[in-house]
C-alpha positions in Angstrom: 20.6 -19.0 -22.3 22.1 -18.6 -18.7 19.5 -19.4 -16.0 21.8 -19.7 -13.2 23.0 -16.8 -11.0 20.5 -14.2 -12.3 22.1 -11.4 -10.2 25.7 -11.7 -11.1 25.1 -11.5 -14.8 23.7 -7.9 -14.3 26.7 -6.2 -14.1 29.6 -6.8 -16.6 33.4 -7.2 -15.2 35.8 -4.3 -15.5 39.0 -5.9 -17.1 41.0 -3.0 -16.7 39.8 -2.1 -13.0 39.8 -5.6 -12.0 36.3 -5.4 -10.7 35.2 -8.3 -8.7 31.8 -9.3 -9.8 29.3 -9.5 -7.0 25.8 -10.1 -5.9 24.7 -7.4 -3.5 21.9 -5.8 -1.8 18.7 -4.2 -2.5 15.8 -2.6 -0.6 12.3 -4.1 -0.8 9.8 -2.5 0.7 6.5 -4.2 1.9 5.4 -4.1 -1.8 9.0 -4.9 -3.2 14.0 2.0 0.4 17.3 5.9 2.8 19.6 8.1 5.1 20.6 11.6 5.6 22.3 13.6 2.7 26.0 13.2 1.9 27.7 16.3 3.1 29.6 18.4 0.7 33.0 17.3 2.2 32.1 13.9 1.9 34.7 11.1 0.4 35.2 11.6 -3.2 33.8 8.9 -5.7 36.3 6.4 -7.1 35.0 7.2 -10.6 37.0 8.1 -13.6 36.0 8.9 -17.1 37.4 5.9 -18.3 35.2 3.6 -15.9 33.3 1.4 -18.0 30.5 0.8 -15.8 29.8 3.4 -13.3 26.9 2.2 -11.4 23.3 0.8 -11.6 20.1 0.4 -9.4 18.8 -3.2 -8.6 16.1 -2.6 -6.3 13.6 0.1 -4.7 10.7 0.3 -2.1 8.3 2.8 -0.6 8.0 3.3 2.8 4.6 4.1 4.7 4.2 7.8 4.2 5.8 8.0 0.7 9.5 8.1 1.3 11.0 6.1 -1.3 14.6 4.1 -1.8 16.7 3.0 -4.6 19.7 0.8 -4.0 22.4 -0.8 -6.0 26.1 -0.3 -6.9 28.7 2.3 -7.9 32.5 1.5 -8.3 33.7 0.2 -4.9 30.7 1.3 -3.1 27.4 -0.1 -2.3 24.7 2.5 -3.3 21.4 4.2 -1.7 19.4 7.0 -2.8 16.3 8.4 -1.0 13.4 10.4 -2.5 12.7 13.2 -0.4 9.5 14.3 -2.1 11.7 16.9 -4.1 14.2 14.7 -5.6 16.5 12.1 -5.0 19.4 12.4 -2.1 22.4 10.4 -2.5 23.1 8.9 1.0 26.4 8.2 2.8 28.5 5.3 1.7 27.5 1.9 3.2 30.8 0.3 2.5 34.0 2.5 1.9 36.4 -0.2 1.1 35.9 -3.5 -1.1 33.3 -4.0 -3.5 29.6 -3.9 -2.3 26.3 -4.4 -4.1 22.8 -3.9 -3.0 19.8 -5.8 -4.1 16.6 -5.6 -2.2 15.2 -3.1 0.4 12.5 -3.2 2.8 11.1 -0.4 4.6 8.6 -0.6 7.8 9.0 3.1 8.1 10.8 6.2 7.0 13.1 5.8 10.0 13.4 2.0 9.9 14.7 0.0 6.9 16.7 -3.1 5.9 18.8 -3.9 2.9 20.6 -7.1 2.0 23.2 -8.1 -0.4 26.9 -9.2 -0.9 30.4 -7.8 -0.5 33.4 -9.2 -2.1 36.7 -9.6 -0.3 40.2 -10.9 -1.6 39.5 -14.2 0.0 36.0 -15.1 0.0 32.4 -13.5 -0.7 30.4 -12.8 2.1 26.6 -11.6 2.8 25.8 -8.2 3.8 22.8 -6.9 5.9 22.5 -3.2 6.8 20.1 -1.5 8.7 18.6 2.1 8.5 17.8 3.5 12.1 16.5 7.2 10.9 20.2 8.6 11.0 22.6 6.4 9.5 23.2 2.8 7.9 24.7 0.4 9.9 26.0 -3.0 9.3 24.4 -5.9 11.3 26.1 -9.0 12.1 25.0 -12.3 10.3 25.1 -15.8 11.9 27.9 -17.9 10.6 26.8 -19.6 7.6 27.7 -21.5 4.2 30.5 -20.1 2.5 29.9 -17.6 -0.1 26.4 -16.9 1.0 24.7 -14.0 -0.7 21.2 -12.5 -0.3 19.1 -11.0 -2.9 15.8 -10.5 -1.4 14.4 -9.0 1.8 10.8 -8.5 3.4 9.5 -6.8 6.3 6.4 -8.3 8.4 7.0 -5.9 11.4 10.2 -4.5 13.2 10.5 -7.8 14.6 9.6 -10.0 12.0 12.0 -9.9 9.0 13.0 -12.4 6.2 16.0 -12.4 3.7 16.5 -14.9 1.2 19.4 -16.0 -1.2 21.8 -18.9 -1.8 25.0 -20.4 -0.8 28.2 -20.7 -3.0 27.2 -24.0 -3.4 24.1 -22.7 -5.2 21.6 -24.1 -2.3 18.8 -21.8 -1.2 19.0 -20.2 2.2 16.8 -18.1 4.2 17.5 -15.9 7.4 15.0 -14.6 9.9 15.4 -11.4 12.1 13.2 -11.6 15.5 14.0 -8.2 16.6 17.5 -8.9 18.2 19.4 -11.0 15.9 19.6 -12.8 12.4 19.5 -16.8 12.4 19.4 -19.3 9.8 16.1 -21.2 9.1 15.8 -24.5 7.9 15.4 -24.2 4.1 13.6 -26.6 1.6 16.4 -27.5 -1.2 14.1 -30.1 -3.4 16.8 -29.7 -6.5 20.4 -30.7 -6.5 20.9 -26.9 -6.8 18.6 -24.0 -6.1 18.6 -20.2 -5.5 16.0 -17.9 -3.9 16.1 -14.3 -5.6 12.7 -12.6 -4.0 10.5 -12.7 -1.1 7.5 -11.1 0.1 5.2 -11.2 3.0 1.6 -10.1 4.0 1.6 -11.3 7.4 3.5 -13.5 10.1 1.8 -16.5 8.6 2.0 -15.8 4.8 5.4 -15.4 3.2 6.4 -16.4 -0.2 10.1 -17.0 -1.7 11.0 -17.6 -5.2 13.9 -18.5 -7.4 14.9 -21.5 -9.2 16.0 -25.1 -8.9 18.0 -27.6 -10.9 16.9 -31.2 -10.6 18.9 -33.8 -13.0 20.2 -30.6 -15.0 16.7 -29.5 -15.7 16.2 -25.9 -14.4 12.6 -25.0 -13.4 11.0 -22.3 -10.9 11.1 -22.8 -7.1 8.1 -21.5 -4.9 8.5 -21.7 -1.0 5.8 -20.8 1.5 6.0 -19.9 5.2 2.9 -20.7 7.1 3.9 -19.3 10.4 5.8 -22.6 11.6 7.7 -23.8 8.3 8.8 -23.5 5.0 7.6 -25.9 2.4 8.0 -26.3 -1.3 4.8 -25.5 -3.2 4.4 -27.0 -6.7 4.8 -24.6 -9.9 3.2 -24.9 -13.0 6.1 -24.1 -15.0 8.1 -26.7 -17.3 11.7 -26.7 -17.7 14.1 -23.8 -18.6 12.4 -21.3 -16.3 13.1 -18.7 -13.3 11.4 -16.6 -11.0 13.1 -13.3 -10.1 10.4 -11.5 -8.0 7.3 -11.8 -5.9 4.4 -9.8 -4.6 1.5 -10.6 -2.5 -1.5 -8.5 -1.3 -3.4 -11.3 0.6 -3.5 -15.0 1.6 -5.4 -15.4 -1.5 -3.5 -13.4 -3.9 0.2 -13.3 -5.2 2.5 -12.6 -8.3 5.7 -13.9 -9.2 7.5 -12.8 -12.2 10.5 -14.0 -14.4 11.2 -15.5 -17.9 10.9 -19.0 -19.6 13.1 -20.2 -22.6 11.0 -21.6 -25.5 11.9 -22.6 -28.9 11.0 -20.3 -31.7 10.9 -21.6 -35.3 11.9 -18.9 -38.0 12.2 -19.8 -41.8 12.3 -23.4 -40.6 15.0 -23.0 -38.3 14.4 -23.4 -34.4 15.7 -20.7 -32.3 16.2 -20.4 -28.6 14.2 -17.6 -27.3 13.3 -16.1 -23.9 9.6 -14.8 -22.9 8.1 -13.1 -20.0 6.6 -15.3 -16.9 3.8 -14.5 -14.6 2.4 -16.7 -12.1 -0.6 -16.0 -9.8 -1.7 -17.6 -6.6 -5.4 -17.8 -6.1 -5.2 -18.9 -2.6 -5.0 -22.6 -3.7 -2.6 -23.0 -6.5 -0.2 -21.4 -8.8 -1.1 -21.0 -12.5 0.6 -19.3 -15.4 -1.1 -16.2 -16.5 -0.9 -14.4 -19.9 1.6 -12.1 -20.5 2.6 -9.6 -23.2 5.9 -10.8 -25.3 6.7 -8.1 -27.8 7.9 -9.6 -31.0 10.3 -8.4 -33.8 9.1 -8.7 -37.4 10.9 -11.9 -37.6 9.3 -13.4 -34.5 11.9 -13.5 -32.1 12.6 -11.9 -28.7 14.8 -12.0 -25.4 12.2 -10.7 -22.7 12.5 -11.0 -19.0 10.6 -9.6 -16.0 12.8 -8.8 -12.9 10.5 -7.0 -10.6 6.8 -6.9 -9.4 4.6 -4.9 -7.0 1.1 -5.2 -6.2 -1.1 -2.8 -4.2 -4.5 -4.6 -4.8 -6.0 -7.4 -6.6 -6.6 -4.9 -9.6 -3.3 -3.0 -9.4 -0.1 -4.3 -10.1 3.2 -3.4 -11.9 6.0 -5.7 -13.3 9.1 -4.4 -15.0 11.9 -5.9 -17.0 13.9 -5.9 -20.2 12.8 -6.4 -23.7 15.8 -7.6 -25.8 15.7 -7.5 -29.7 18.4 -9.6 -31.2 20.3 -9.0 -34.3 22.5 -6.0 -35.8 19.6 -3.7 -37.1 18.9 -0.1 -36.0 16.2 -1.4 -33.6 18.4 -4.2 -32.0 19.3 -3.9 -28.2 17.5 -3.7 -24.9 14.4 -1.6 -23.8 12.7 -0.9 -20.6 9.6 -2.8 -20.3 6.7 -2.3 -17.8 3.5 -4.1 -17.7 0.4 -3.4 -15.8 -2.5 -5.5 -14.2 -5.9 -4.1 -13.9 -7.7 -7.0 -12.3 -8.5 -8.6 -15.6 -5.4 -8.5 -18.0 -1.8 -7.8 -18.3 -0.8 -4.9 -20.8 2.3 -3.6 -21.8 2.5 0.4 -20.9 4.5 2.9 -22.7 7.7 3.6 -20.7 10.7 5.8 -21.3 14.4 4.9 -22.3 15.9 8.2 -20.8 19.7 7.7 -21.7 19.7 5.1 -24.7 16.9 4.4 -27.1 18.3 0.7 -27.5 20.1 -0.1 -24.2 18.1 0.8 -20.9 16.7 -1.8 -18.7 14.6 -2.1 -15.6 15.5 -4.3 -12.4 13.0 -3.3 -9.8 9.7 -1.7 -9.1 7.8 -0.6 -6.1 4.2 0.7 -5.8 2.3 2.2 -3.0 -1.2 3.2 -4.9 -2.8 3.4 -8.0 -1.1 7.0 -8.5 2.4 6.4 -7.0 5.2 3.6 -8.2 8.7 3.9 -9.0 10.9 1.8 -11.2 14.7 1.6 -11.3 17.2 0.1 -13.5 20.5 1.0 -15.7 22.0 1.7 -18.9 23.0 -1.8 -20.3 26.0 0.0 -22.0 26.9 1.4 -18.6 27.1 5.2 -17.5 23.8 6.1 -16.2 21.3 5.0 -13.6 17.6 4.9 -14.7 14.7 6.0 -12.5 11.1 6.1 -13.7 8.1 7.3 -11.9 4.5 6.8 -12.1 2.0 9.6 -11.2 -1.3 7.8 -12.1 -1.4 9.1 -15.8 2.1 8.2 -17.2 5.5 7.0 -16.7 8.3 9.6 -16.5 12.2 9.7 -16.2 13.6 11.2 -12.8 17.1 12.2 -12.0 19.4 10.1 -9.8 21.5 12.3 -7.2 24.7 9.9 -8.3 24.6 10.1 -12.2 
């Protein structure tokens, strides 16, 4: 099972359209966000009925006050939508040419948000950072950096203190910082021969976490970095080999969660099979420890599960989302949305809709603002529809994208 480059594996390459595979940007709010509605005379979308993969959402965020954002990709364009309280509104294209993708968004307020990602060009793939000023999205200059740098996570401490994480084309972890005036590269620990960062979360100027994976002598394991207000340091992880962290969320200096997956061997009828299980880590203020997490299994004991997003509002309310893969060729084989909830004592699976396909939906990001308000986003694995789910304090229900 492939552990490297998590984001690049989420969107298949369109052979007929020669789509360049990219990593892009998503909006991550403080827990894990949008622009004015597109006019009726706006540029027509480059979508055709034969397009094999019209679009997907990668991340979501909720700004203080309740404005929600969802970002991702549509053919040739980065995609951003905003929830205005009545429904989702499609925003003007962030990129009108080339192949853009958004992966993470962070919202300081309804009029101040940042998103990061990746833009593919004919010569070299470049990182992408855009800023929402309350009226429009504007691309922001990024400092010259390593070739092929892509950004997959962003978090805001304040309007003048923002962090973005990702990796270079050579698969070396890289962190950028915004000081209110400009972005700059920050010295980033790279303990392994290769390393990547996928998620970042902050509770204060002296408490920021970044997670991903590292490769040491061919053994891939989780990577956890911490900012104490002065330097980034490598923090020990309790996991062994063949594991990856995709997202992180923190509520205080003594409480943080990180999620991803870990490969394990499962024996069925005397034969060992590689399978993948959910992975949740918890920080208690002193050390990271593995938390027990649900791993749904088929009747023959095999599964292939992954957690892609996590959002916590308190020590007793957190959501983790991802995908449950059931291998084989039976009627139940395929991918399903998976949502887990933390109540302060245990993680439990919560019923989640599969709005477009009973066996091919998946979730990639989640953001929560309270015990009664959360959004989860994803895609139809087979291509064609965008998945948006909302939690109202009682149940998860499907919402309609303005785009698909």
